[in-house]
C-alpha positions in Angstrom: 166.2 172.8 264.0 169.7 172.4 262.8 172.0 175.2 261.6 174.0 175.1 258.4 176.9 173.7 260.5 174.7 170.9 261.8 174.2 172.3 265.3 170.7 171.6 266.8 169.8 174.9 268.4 166.9 173.5 270.4 169.2 170.8 271.9 171.5 173.6 273.1 168.6 175.4 274.8 167.5 172.1 276.4 170.9 171.6 277.9 171.0 175.1 279.3 167.6 174.7 280.9 168.6 171.3 282.4 171.8 172.8 283.8 169.9 175.8 285.1 167.5 173.6 287.1 170.4 172.2 289.1 170.7 175.7 290.6 174.5 175.9 290.6 174.9 178.5 287.9 172.8 181.5 286.8 171.0 181.1 283.5 172.5 184.3 282.1 176.0 182.9 282.6 175.1 179.5 281.1 173.6 181.2 278.1 176.6 183.5 277.7 179.0 180.5 277.8 177.0 178.7 275.1 176.8 181.8 272.8 180.5 182.3 273.3 181.3 178.7 272.4 179.1 178.8 269.3 180.0 182.3 268.3 180.4 181.1 264.7 176.7 180.5 264.3 174.5 182.8 262.2 173.1 185.8 264.1 169.5 184.4 263.6 170.5 181.1 265.2 172.1 182.8 268.2 169.0 185.1 268.5 166.8 182.0 268.5 168.9 180.3 271.3 168.8 183.5 273.4 165.0 184.1 272.9 164.0 180.6 273.6 166.2 180.2 276.7 165.3 183.5 278.2 161.6 183.1 277.3 161.2 179.7 278.9 163.0 180.9 282.0 161.0 184.1 282.3 157.6 182.4 281.7 158.2 179.2 283.5 155.3 179.5 286.0 152.9 180.5 283.3 154.0 177.7 281.0 153.7 175.1 283.8 150.1 176.3 284.5 149.2 176.0 280.8 150.8 172.6 280.4 149.0 171.4 283.5 145.7 172.0 281.7 146.7 169.4 279.0 148.7 166.9 280.9 147.5 164.3 283.5 151.0 164.5 284.9 151.9 168.0 286.3 155.1 169.4 284.9 156.7 169.3 288.4 156.3 165.5 288.4 157.7 164.9 284.9 161.3 163.9 284.2 163.4 167.1 284.0 164.2 166.5 280.3 160.5 166.0 279.4 159.4 168.9 281.6 161.8 171.3 279.8 161.0 169.9 276.4 157.3 170.7 277.1 158.1 174.1 278.3 160.2 174.8 275.2 157.4 173.6 272.9 154.8 175.6 274.8 156.8 178.8 274.7 157.2 178.5 270.9 153.5 177.8 270.5 152.3 180.7 272.7 155.0 183.4 272.2 157.0 182.8 269.0 154.8 183.6 266.0 157.6 183.0 263.6 157.8 179.3 264.6 155.1 177.0 263.2 153.3 175.1 265.9 154.0 171.9 263.9 157.8 172.6 264.1 157.6 173.2 267.8 155.8 169.8 268.3 157.9 167.8 265.9 161.3 169.0 267.1 160.3 168.3 270.7 159.3 164.7 269.8 162.6 164.3 267.9 164.6 165.5 270.9 162.7 163.2 273.3 163.6 160.2 271.0 167.2 161.3 270.5 167.7 161.6 274.3 166.4 158.0 274.8 162.9 158.8 275.9 161.2 157.0 273.0 158.5 155.7 275.4 157.4 159.3 276.2 157.5 160.9 272.7 153.8 160.1 272.3 153.1 161.9 275.6 155.1 165.0 274.5 153.4 165.0 271.1 149.9 164.7 272.6 150.3 167.5 275.1 151.8 170.0 272.7 149.3 169.1 269.9 146.5 169.7 272.3 147.9 173.0 273.4 148.3 174.0 269.7 144.6 173.2 269.0 143.3 174.9 272.2 145.6 177.9 272.6 143.0 180.4 271.7 140.6 179.0 274.4 142.9 178.9 277.4 141.2 179.5 280.7 143.2 181.6 283.2 142.7 182.1 287.0 139.9 184.5 288.0 141.5 187.9 288.7 138.8 188.9 291.2 138.5 185.6 293.1 142.1 184.6 293.0 144.2 187.8 292.6 147.4 186.4 293.9 147.2 183.3 291.7 146.2 185.5 288.7 149.2 187.8 289.1 151.5 184.8 289.7 150.4 183.0 286.6 150.0 186.0 284.2 153.4 187.5 285.2 155.1 184.3 286.1 156.2 185.2 289.6 156.2 183.0 292.7 153.1 183.6 294.8 155.1 184.4 297.9 156.9 187.3 296.1 153.5 188.5 294.8 152.1 188.5 298.3 155.1 190.4 299.7 154.8 193.1 297.1 151.1 193.4 297.4 151.6 194.0 301.2 154.3 196.6 300.6 153.0 198.4 297.4 149.4 197.5 296.9 147.8 195.9 293.8 148.2 198.7 291.2 151.9 199.2 291.8 152.6 195.5 292.2 151.1 194.8 288.8 153.2 197.6 287.2 156.3 196.1 288.8 155.5 192.6 287.5 154.7 193.9 284.0 157.9 196.0 284.0 160.1 192.9 284.9 158.8 191.2 281.7 159.6 194.1 279.4 162.8 193.9 277.4 165.6 195.7 279.2 167.9 197.6 276.9 171.7 197.7 277.6 172.6 201.1 278.9 176.0 202.7 278.5 177.7 205.5 280.3 179.9 207.8 278.2 183.4 208.4 279.7 183.8 211.6 281.7 186.9 212.6 279.7 185.2 212.8 276.3 184.7 216.3 274.9 181.4 217.3 273.4 182.8 216.7 269.9 184.1 213.3 270.8 180.7 212.3 272.3 178.9 213.3 269.1 181.4 211.4 267.0 181.1 208.2 269.2 177.3 208.3 269.1 177.4 208.7 265.3 179.7 205.7 265.0 177.4 203.6 267.2 174.4 204.7 265.1 176.2 203.7 261.9 176.9 200.1 263.2 173.3 199.6 264.1 173.4 200.0 267.9 171.0 203.0 267.7 171.8 204.8 270.9 168.9 206.7 272.5 169.4 209.3 275.2 168.2 208.2 278.7 165.8 210.7 280.3 167.6 210.7 283.7 171.3 211.4 283.0 172.9 213.3 280.1 175.7 210.9 279.7 173.6 207.7 279.7 172.3 206.1 276.5 170.2 203.0 275.8 171.3 200.7 273.0 168.5 199.4 270.9 170.7 196.6 269.5 173.5 195.5 271.8 174.7 192.0 270.7 178.5 192.0 271.0 179.0 195.2 273.0 182.7 194.5 273.3 183.0 194.8 269.5 181.3 198.2 269.3 183.2 201.3 268.3 184.9 203.0 271.3 184.5 200.1 273.8 188.1 198.8 273.6 189.3 202.4 273.9 187.4 203.0 277.1 185.1 205.6 275.6 182.0 204.1 277.4 181.1 201.6 280.1 178.2 199.3 280.3 176.2 200.3 283.4 172.5 200.6 284.3 171.4 204.1 285.2 170.4 203.0 288.7 174.0 202.2 289.3 175.1 205.6 287.9 172.8 207.3 290.3 174.6 205.8 293.3 177.7 207.7 292.3 175.8 210.8 291.6 174.3 210.7 295.1 177.6 209.8 296.7 179.7 212.5 295.2 176.9 215.1 295.6 176.5 214.3 299.3 180.2 215.0 300.1 181.4 218.6 300.1 185.0 217.4 299.5 186.1 213.9 298.5 189.8 213.0 298.6 189.2 209.3 299.2 186.2 207.1 298.3 186.1 203.5 299.4 183.8 201.0 297.6 183.7 197.9 299.8 181.8 195.5 297.5 182.8 196.8 294.1 182.8 194.1 291.5 182.4 194.3 288.6 183.4 197.9 289.2 180.8 200.1 287.6 180.4 202.5 290.5 184.1 202.5 291.5 185.1 203.3 287.9 182.5 206.0 287.6 183.6 207.6 290.8 187.3 207.4 289.8 186.5 209.2 286.6 184.6 211.9 288.4 187.4 212.3 290.9 190.3 212.3 288.4 192.9 214.8 289.3 191.5 215.6 292.7 190.8 212.3 294.6 191.3 208.6 294.7 189.2 205.5 294.9 189.8 202.1 296.5 187.7 199.3 295.2 187.4 196.0 297.2 185.8 192.6 296.8 186.0 189.2 298.2 188.1 187.3 295.7 190.7 187.7 293.0 188.2 186.6 290.3 185.9 189.5 291.4 188.7 192.1 291.7 189.9 190.9 288.3 186.7 192.2 286.8 187.3 195.6 288.4 190.9 195.7 287.1 189.8 194.8 283.6 187.3 197.8 283.6 189.7 200.2 285.2 192.5 199.4 282.6 190.1 199.8 279.7 188.9 203.1 281.0 192.5 204.3 281.5 192.2 205.2 285.2 195.3 205.9 287.4 193.5 206.9 290.6 191.7 203.6 291.2 193.3 201.1 293.6 192.0 197.5 293.8 192.2 195.2 296.8 191.0 191.7 297.8 189.1 192.1 301.1 186.1 190.3 302.7 183.7 193.1 303.7 182.5 191.0 306.7 186.0 191.3 308.2 186.8 194.6 310.0 189.8 196.6 308.7 191.3 198.4 311.6 193.6 200.4 309.3 190.6 201.9 307.5 188.9 203.3 310.5 187.8 206.9 309.9 189.8 207.1 306.6 187.2 207.6 303.9 185.3 210.7 302.9 182.8 208.5 301.2 182.0 204.8 301.6 180.0 203.0 298.9 178.2 200.0 300.3 176.4 198.3 297.4 175.8 195.1 299.3 174.9 191.5 298.4 171.1 191.3 298.2 168.3 189.1 297.0 168.5 190.7 293.5 164.7 191.0 293.0 165.2 194.3 291.2 167.1 192.7 288.3 164.8 189.8 287.6 164.2 191.5 284.3 167.8 190.7 283.3 168.3 187.4 285.3 164.9 185.7 285.4 166.0 182.6 287.3 166.6 184.7 290.4 162.9 184.5 291.2 163.1 180.7 291.4 166.3 180.6 293.5 165.4 183.1 296.2 163.3 182.0 299.2 161.8 183.8 302.2 164.5 182.3 304.4 167.3 183.6 302.1 165.9 187.1 302.4 166.4 186.9 306.1 169.9 185.5 305.7 171.0 188.2 303.3 169.6 191.0 305.5 171.7 189.6 308.4 174.8 189.6 306.2 174.1 193.2 305.1 174.0 194.3 308.8 177.4 192.6 309.5 178.9 194.5 306.6 177.3 197.8 307.4 178.6 197.5 311.0 182.1 197.5 309.5 181.5 200.1 306.9 180.3 202.6 309.5 183.8 202.6 311.1 185.5 203.6 307.8 183.6 206.9 307.4 185.2 210.2 308.6 183.2 212.4 310.9 181.1 214.5 308.5 181.7 212.0 305.8 179.1 210.0 303.8 178.0 206.4 303.6 175.8 205.4 300.6 173.9 202.2 301.0 172.4 200.5 297.9 170.9 197.2 296.7 169.5 195.9 293.5 166.4 194.5 295.1 162.7 195.3 295.9 162.3 194.2 299.5 161.7 196.6 302.4 163.5 194.3 304.8 166.7 194.8 302.8 166.0 198.4 301.9 163.9 200.9 303.9 163.9 198.9 307.1 167.6 198.2 306.8 168.3 202.0 306.4 166.1 202.8 309.4 168.0 200.2 311.5 171.4 201.7 310.5 170.3 205.2 311.3 168.9 204.0 314.7 172.1 202.1 315.7 175.0 204.2 314.4 176.1 207.8 314.7 174.7 208.6 311.2 171.7 210.6 310.0 169.9 210.2 306.7 170.5 213.0 304.3 168.7 214.2 301.2 169.4 212.5 297.9 167.9 215.3 295.8 171.2 216.9 294.9 172.2 213.7 293.0 168.9 212.8 291.5 167.1 214.0 288.3 163.8 216.0 288.8 161.8 213.0 287.8 162.9 211.0 290.8 162.7 213.6 293.5 159.9 213.2 296.1 159.4 213.3 299.8 161.2 210.0 300.3 164.3 211.1 298.4 164.4 214.4 300.3 164.4 212.3 303.5 167.4 210.3 302.2 166.0 207.2 300.5 165.0 206.3 296.9 163.4 203.0 295.7 163.4 202.6 292.0 160.8 200.2 290.6 160.6 198.5 287.1 157.5 199.5 285.3 157.4 202.8 287.0 161.0 204.1 286.6 163.2 203.7 283.6 165.8 201.6 285.5 166.3 198.3 287.1 164.8 197.8 290.6 167.2 199.6 292.9 167.4 201.2 296.4 169.7 204.0 297.5 170.1 205.7 300.9 172.6 208.3 301.9 173.9 208.9 305.5 176.2 211.5 307.0 178.4 210.7 310.0 177.8 212.9 312.9 180.6 215.0 314.4 
């Protein structure tokens, strides 16, 4: 399918998918770069590129299972270009009702020929035509006999992750998580602390007028979900720092951190990029406290600086620092330390679908070890009586609950209740004990973990 400017949108999607398979860049970044480069395309063309790229990535396991029913050569053994052409065609046939099956087949064949695979265009055509004819009669794994395979195929999740969640959460909750990760995730914004009630109403009205359709989030009064969010940077109020893009799970970290401390003169965020929590905390502490936001490189701290400047903050300092390296000068200096640490990212698969293909059981162990190195340093920075808030954007007890228990057992810290910083809907016996695991499909956020500790003495 070519646009009015002669750009073949399916060719662009194919290139993104091929680059993604190399595993060097996340698909979300590759897609953003393409959409930025071809920003002059019509909205419908950009929407098609986005839908097809994200859809094929999200449903890759399910698509390969289906294609395997119609191809003598399993997708995994096909040439990368042919494999991704088949996935693209299958996704359009199964999930895009506005695309005729004939167009999905014909365009895949044309691309195969154009990319010098003339000898395989008959194969591509045959597999996709067979799928088109038989799509109403597809046979899926037996849910009762092969529950792990069924969940893996129907929700397109690697079997080892399905097994891990089944062991930790049981079948009912696991299926809700898997379904939740496939649901569209709205962009959520946080209205700036400085806005008056009148300014808030005016901003929301302007966002409504331009088609963003902001809807109040049930957990926090200043959080809104945008129903249409293409080009957030061009929305009214963004350039003026009237709102920040941030998931509610991330906002709750700041709520728990600042609730947990009786007095906060200094808050240290040790892994802060892109700066959502640090900026939120600085806004909350304006006029009475300061924040230092750190991350490992200038490219990362540059993202924090960009957000801080846009939000007009003067009490936020930014520093390049590797959190695995101890900082002797920071010992006992912070009232609150935010440790939102590197993690496997399983909680944000709904936004970055290729995470589930990149992570491995071995990488979970590696990242848990890294977290412990950083937490060992972070513990030193908290004043006696001060607070450390540990958080991740994952769903893995090894990185979450077990990590929090390890920290409480090995350092002079005690878990403390999160209930003062959480909405009523999230309070339970776990949050009262100091930990909160947010789950897609159950809670209205990304998958996220929060634990709060107070330093003894």
